[in-house]
C-alpha positions as MATLAB code, in Angstrom:
seq = 'XXXXXXXXXXXXXXXXXXXXXXXXXXXXXXXXXXXXXXXXXXXXXXXXXXXXXXXXXXXXXXXXXXXXXXXXXXXXXXXXXXXXXXXXXXXXXXXXXXXXXXXXXXXXXXXXXXXXXXXXXXXXXXXXXXXXXXXXXXXXXXXXXXXXXXXXXXXXXXXXXXXXXXXXXXXXXXXXXXXXXXXXXXXXXXXXXXXXXXXXXXXXXXXXXXXXX';
ca = [
     -18.468 -170.682  -96.606;
     -17.890 -173.602  -94.238;
     -14.284 -174.034  -93.056;
     -15.168 -175.855  -89.843;
     -12.588 -178.278  -88.464;
      -9.966 -177.906  -91.195;
      -6.949 -177.502  -88.853;
      -6.415 -173.981  -90.192;
      -3.812 -171.806  -88.471;
      -4.611 -168.707  -90.560;
      -7.666 -167.262  -92.251;
      -7.641 -168.647  -95.815;
      -7.156 -166.183  -98.643;
      -9.211 -166.042 -101.809;
     -12.596 -166.436 -100.151;
     -15.552 -165.358 -102.342;
     -16.064 -161.615 -101.955;
     -19.827 -162.065 -101.582;
     -19.471 -164.354  -98.551;
     -22.222 -163.528  -96.067;
     -21.661 -166.321  -93.529;
     -18.177 -167.616  -92.699;
     -17.663 -170.599  -90.401;
     -14.103 -170.876  -89.086;
     -14.892 -172.702  -85.856;
     -12.923 -175.664  -84.519;
      -9.597 -174.696  -86.085;
      -6.248 -173.442  -84.707;
      -6.665 -169.694  -85.199;
      -4.964 -168.556  -82.008;
      -4.595 -164.943  -83.202;
      -6.878 -163.255  -85.727;
      -7.104 -159.760  -87.220;
     -10.273 -158.390  -88.767;
      -8.062 -157.089  -91.589;
      -8.240 -160.621  -93.003;
     -11.957 -160.147  -93.640;
     -11.874 -156.719  -95.300;
     -12.348 -158.132  -98.846;
     -15.652 -159.673  -97.648;
     -17.701 -156.503  -97.895;
     -21.086 -158.127  -97.133;
     -19.934 -160.443  -94.338;
     -22.700 -160.635  -91.718;
     -22.012 -163.762  -89.636;
     -18.557 -164.857  -88.457;
     -17.952 -167.944  -86.316;
     -14.507 -168.102  -84.686;
     -15.456 -170.347  -81.767;
     -13.350 -173.282  -80.538;
     -10.008 -172.045  -81.847;
      -7.938 -171.577  -78.679;
      -7.833 -167.905  -79.650;
      -5.894 -165.612  -77.305;
      -6.187 -162.383  -79.310;
      -8.620 -160.760  -81.741;
      -7.367 -157.544  -83.341;
     -10.353 -155.489  -84.506;
      -8.587 -152.344  -85.736;
      -9.974 -152.897  -89.247;
     -13.723 -152.141  -89.209;
     -16.333 -154.646  -90.363;
     -19.379 -152.397  -90.688;
     -21.742 -155.077  -92.033;
     -21.002 -157.735  -89.381;
     -24.096 -158.679  -87.366;
     -23.080 -161.880  -85.554;
     -19.673 -162.633  -84.003;
     -19.198 -165.979  -82.264;
     -16.086 -166.229  -80.081;
     -17.153 -168.939  -77.645;
     -14.796 -171.575  -76.262;
     -11.555 -169.721  -76.844;
      -8.872 -168.397  -74.462;
      -9.643 -164.675  -74.486;
      -8.672 -162.904  -71.272;
      -9.941 -159.483  -72.390;
     -12.902 -158.192  -74.345;
     -11.889 -157.293  -77.921;
     -12.282 -153.684  -79.010;
     -15.759 -153.450  -80.525;
     -15.358 -149.980  -82.026;
     -15.333 -151.152  -85.649;
     -18.420 -153.374  -85.364;
     -21.333 -150.914  -85.244;
     -23.946 -153.304  -86.725;
     -23.345 -156.134  -84.263;
     -26.572 -157.754  -83.033;
     -25.228 -160.981  -81.495;
     -21.976 -161.444  -79.572;
     -21.061 -164.808  -78.047;
     -18.130 -164.883  -75.615;
     -19.080 -167.906  -73.535;
     -16.412 -170.171  -72.047;
     -13.432 -167.880  -72.367;
     -11.385 -166.655  -69.386;
     -12.655 -163.083  -69.059;
     -12.111 -161.796  -65.524;
     -13.056 -158.124  -65.878;
     -15.209 -155.874  -68.009;
     -14.617 -152.130  -68.260;
     -17.290 -149.502  -67.580;
     -19.462 -149.003  -70.668;
     -17.717 -151.995  -72.236;
     -20.341 -152.365  -74.982;
     -21.067 -148.712  -75.745;
     -19.728 -149.142  -79.323;
     -22.382 -151.762  -80.215;
     -25.717 -150.116  -79.336;
     -27.732 -152.435  -81.629;
     -26.692 -155.552  -79.686;
     -29.625 -157.855  -78.922;
     -27.951 -161.043  -77.675;
     -24.899 -161.074  -75.368;
     -23.541 -164.394  -74.086;
     -20.924 -164.185  -71.309;
     -21.590 -167.566  -69.776;
     -18.799 -169.653  -68.300;
     -16.123 -167.002  -67.815;
     -14.375 -165.900  -64.598;
     -16.180 -162.647  -63.933;
     -16.149 -161.789  -60.229;
     -17.507 -158.221  -60.285;
     -19.138 -155.899  -62.804;
     -19.143 -152.077  -62.914;
     -22.619 -150.600  -62.550;
     -22.484 -149.202  -66.080;
     -21.060 -152.295  -67.797;
     -24.082 -152.534  -70.105;
     -24.747 -148.815  -70.515;
     -26.278 -147.939  -73.869;
     -27.571 -151.425  -74.687;
     -31.198 -150.358  -75.017;
     -31.907 -152.999  -77.686;
     -30.502 -155.943  -75.692;
     -33.010 -158.793  -75.348;
     -30.924 -161.703  -74.008;
     -28.127 -161.457  -71.438;
     -26.371 -164.584  -70.154;
     -24.122 -164.154  -67.100;
     -24.479 -167.717  -65.839;
     -21.622 -169.918  -64.609;
     -19.302 -167.089  -63.610;
     -17.883 -166.168  -60.177;
     -20.163 -163.217  -59.415;
     -20.633 -162.684  -55.670;
     -22.667 -159.476  -55.955;
     -24.208 -157.256  -58.586;
     -24.464 -153.450  -58.618;
     -27.907 -151.932  -58.258;
     -27.589 -150.014  -61.551;
     -26.588 -152.983  -63.722;
     -29.878 -153.320  -65.638;
     -30.887 -149.652  -65.795;
     -30.356 -149.152  -69.547;
     -31.641 -152.561  -70.627;
     -35.124 -151.440  -71.598;
     -35.755 -154.319  -74.038;
     -34.314 -157.127  -71.892;
     -36.466 -160.246  -72.070;
     -34.281 -163.044  -70.716;
     -31.639 -162.859  -67.981;
     -29.446 -165.758  -66.874;
     -27.766 -165.424  -63.459;
     -27.559 -169.142  -62.641;
     -24.422 -170.842  -61.384;
     -22.756 -167.869  -59.697;
     -21.897 -167.084  -56.063;
     -24.762 -164.680  -55.413;
     -26.087 -164.539  -51.859;
     -28.459 -161.610  -52.351;
     -29.440 -158.850  -54.780;
     -29.586 -155.122  -53.942;
     -32.953 -153.472  -53.361;
     -34.574 -152.230  -56.579;
     -32.159 -154.248  -58.721;
     -34.956 -154.970  -61.197;
     -36.403 -151.850  -62.824;
     -39.956 -151.157  -61.630;
     -42.544 -152.225  -64.150;
     -40.126 -154.143  -66.357;
     -41.591 -157.457  -67.505;
     -39.273 -160.381  -68.288;
     -40.041 -163.504  -70.265;
     -37.533 -165.489  -68.164;
     -35.125 -164.886  -65.289;
     -32.909 -167.812  -64.209;
     -31.612 -167.686  -60.627;
     -30.770 -171.320  -59.862;
     -27.507 -172.687  -58.427;
     -26.564 -169.681  -56.336;
     -25.907 -169.849  -52.567;
     -28.774 -167.477  -51.700;
     -28.562 -166.497  -48.040;
     -32.026 -166.455  -46.530;
     -32.056 -163.465  -44.187;
     -33.748 -160.063  -44.205;
     -31.450 -158.796  -46.974;
     -33.124 -161.275  -49.309;
     -36.634 -159.969  -48.692;
     -36.520 -157.701  -51.757;
     -35.732 -160.641  -54.057;
     -38.355 -162.818  -52.354;
     -41.038 -160.205  -52.878;
     -39.980 -159.576  -56.480;
     -40.157 -163.294  -57.248;
     -43.669 -163.471  -55.810;
     -44.755 -160.659  -58.119;
     -43.090 -162.282  -61.131;
     -43.699 -165.971  -60.531;
     -44.529 -166.641  -64.163;
     -41.101 -165.463  -65.332;
     -38.679 -166.788  -62.705;
];
């Protein structure tokens, strides 16, 4: 069901109960509750991007939802993900998130694609991504990150692509990348890397992984 760009200020009622994909992007849904989608028992993909949304209430579970797109809104906090156990893709790019709690994504262990690009994240707890053993793509580019904790990637056994471009990183801690882990791509551009002895770990890691970086 395509409701893109219809100037909607509320989720329309009477949607077909067998809706699997629902596009509500580019509307005026500033506050949304998942209760509005409960009649859609097989809903898998939900696009709520570009709505100016300031709040998403997720108290009503959506157990079949696999993709949730929330990009280009005005969210200052991560919504509660407890009722979304099947989520595989979560897009939160270009909101105004400043902080993420420890184990922020523990409720969505099947997540494979997490897009946090273009927020205002300055720091991350070491266990922010704890439990995300299926995660393949993680985008942290275009934030305000000045440093990253050594433990940040420890649980990300399946990670293939990592975006760190466009932050304020000057160095990375020793052993930041898990020994033996092979990436398809790691993007490190547009950071003010400070070339002193503290950067030797990253320099050596790049030399060993030239095909990926």
